[in-house]
N, C-alpha and C positions, 0 to 999 in steps of 0.2 A: 657843627658842619664849618670845616676850615677852609672852604673854598669862597671866592669872592663872587658875588653875583655881578657880572659885566654888563654895562650897558653903554649906549653911545655916549652918555654924559660921563662916564667914569671911565672908559677904556683907554683913553690917552694918558691920564695920570696914573693908573693902576698898572697898565700893560706897557705902552710905549714909553713912558718915562720912568719905569722901574729899573732900579739898579742890580736888582736880583733877575735871574731868568724866570720867565712866567708860562706855565703850561695853560693853555686856554681849551677847554673841552666845549665844542659847539654841538648842541643836542635840541632835542624837542621832547614834550610830554609823551606823544604818541608813538615814539620811536623804541621798539623792543631792544635792540642792540644798545641804545644809549642807557636804557634802564638798567641793562646788565653790566655796563661800563661804570655807572655812576658809584658804585661803592669801592671800585678800584680807585677811581679819581679821588675820592674821599681818604682813602687810606695813603695814597701819594702825598696828598696834602698835609695829612696828620704827621707823617713819617718824615717830611722835609721841611718843616718849620724852620724859617731862619736861613734856608739854602736857597729856596725858590719860592714863588708864589703859584698858587693854582686857582683859576676861575672858570667860571661857566657862562656860556652865552646861549640863551635860549633863541634859537633861530626864529621861531614864529613871532617873539616879541621884539627880536633885533634884527629885522631883515636887513637893515642898511649895513650892519657889520657882516651878517653873512655873505652879503652881495660883494662888499669890499674885499673880503678875504677869498671869495670865488668857492665858498662852500656849495657843493653840488651833492654831496652824500653825507648823511649824518650817522654815526658820530664821526666827527673829525677833531683831532687833537693837535693843536699847533703850539710848538715851543718858540717862544718869542725870547731874543736876546738882543740887548743893545738897541731897543726900538724896532726891530724888524723880526718878521716871520723866518725862522732859522730852518726847522724840519716839520713836516706835516705827516701824521699818521691818519690814515683814512679807514673807516670800519673798526669793528671791535677787535681789541687786541687784549691779551692777558697782561696782568701787572708786570711779569717778567719781561715779556716782550716790549712793552712801553718802556720800561727802565732801561732795557738794552737799547732800544732804538734812540731814545733821548739822552743816552749815556749819563744816566742819572746814578 
């Protein structure tokens, strides 16, 4: 797995202080669309090593992060650049749509 497991303890270091852009997938075990999106997120991570980071936040385990970024629907994927949330995609998206939306 190429994705980082993000928690309140490592989010600032891995995402907010990252020199690379970071795609963060907010998900949960019980979420069907999240399970469908998971292999796509893994592919994006594997194909873009060195160009960007990819991380996952389990909203059930990291409620404070989900609340901070106002996650109301999952899956939600946010592109962070220069320490701030830049673009947000809500709901399942194809790999092509995500890459196009995030301009990767």
